[in-house]
Every structure is written in C-alpha cells, then in structure tokens.
N, C-alpha and C positions, 0 to 999 in steps of 0.2 A: 901399733896403727888399729885403728878402727875398719872395720868396714867401709861405712861409708867415706872414709879419705882411700880406701883402696879402688871404690869404683869411682872413676873418671881422669884415673890416674896416667899422663902420659907414656907409654910405652918406646919404650930403645931398642933396638937390633943389638949386637955386639959390635959393630963398626959406629954405633953410638946416631944411627939414622930414624928419625921419628916412624912408627911405625902404626901407630893409632892409639885408642885408647883405651882402657879397662870397662867393660859395660857388662859383664856379668859372671858370676863361679859358678860351679858345681864342687858343693861337700860330700863327704864319705859320712852317709850316717851314722855311721857306727864308730869311727873313729875319730870323728869331728875334722879331720883333713881335708884340706882343698886341693881337689884331681887336679880339675881345670879349670881354666880362665879363658872366658869370651871377648875378643880384641876387637873392637868396632877398627875399620881400615879404613881413610879416610884415602880412597884414590883420586878424586876431585869436587869442587862442590857441589854438584848434582848425584854422584852415587855413593854409598857405601856400603862395604862388602864387613862378612867376620871372618875370624879365624878364630877356632879355638883350639889352644896349646896346652901340653901337662903342664901343672904346678914346674915337675923341675926344671923346663924351660925356661925359668927363670932365677936368674945370676942374685939378683940385689933388688932391694924394694925400699924405698925410701922418696926424695923428691920425685924421681924419676922410677920404673921400673923397667929396669934392664936385664934384657934376655942373656941367656948365652950361645943361642946361635945365630944368622945373619937370616929376615927374612925379604927374601926375592921381591924385589918390585918387578908390577906385571908391565909388558911391552904396552907401548900405546899404540890400539886399537887404529883404523880409521874412523869408527865409529865413534870410538872417545875424544878424538881432534877436534870430530866436529865443531862448527860453531852451532852455538844455541840460539834462538831467536825467542826472543819473550814480546811478547805486543800484549803493549798498556795503552788501554783508553783510559783517555784524559777529560775527564767529565769536569766542565765549567760551572 
C-alpha cells in the first residue's frame, strides 16, 4: 500500500464503528517506521476534531484501517445538538 492510499482511509474501531479518516502520520526519521497516525474525527457536519494514535493501536490495514481498541464517542452536549440557522440571500 502506498502512503497516498493510506491517507484518507476510513478508520473503524475494534467494534467496527466508523471513527473517522486518516489525515496525517509521523515517521521516525532514523528507522523509517510510522510512529503516530492522526485521525480526523467526524462528529457532525460542522465540527471535526483530530485524534493522534500510536501505530501499535492499528490491528489491520486494508480496505479499512481497523483499530485494536475502542474509541469512545463524545456525549452530545446541548450546544452540539442545537439547530444551526443559515441565512441565504436569494438575489434575482
């Protein structure tokens, strides 16, 4: 697998729940091994958080990146469950 195929891969936790996508990785310059992988977590349509995991937390890399641990989902707060109003100007 090439790096460009790895970046953007969908990440599942050990319970097969979609966590996010691979957005970046850090290498050990001396050994050339991947040390950490940064995941972009998709909380909702308007917010994205990042999570850095150790490469050792990855169980399998293939069609999906599958982790060997569970990533707990954040509880929805009142702020994140509020309706967002977007005003669109309709110019004719």
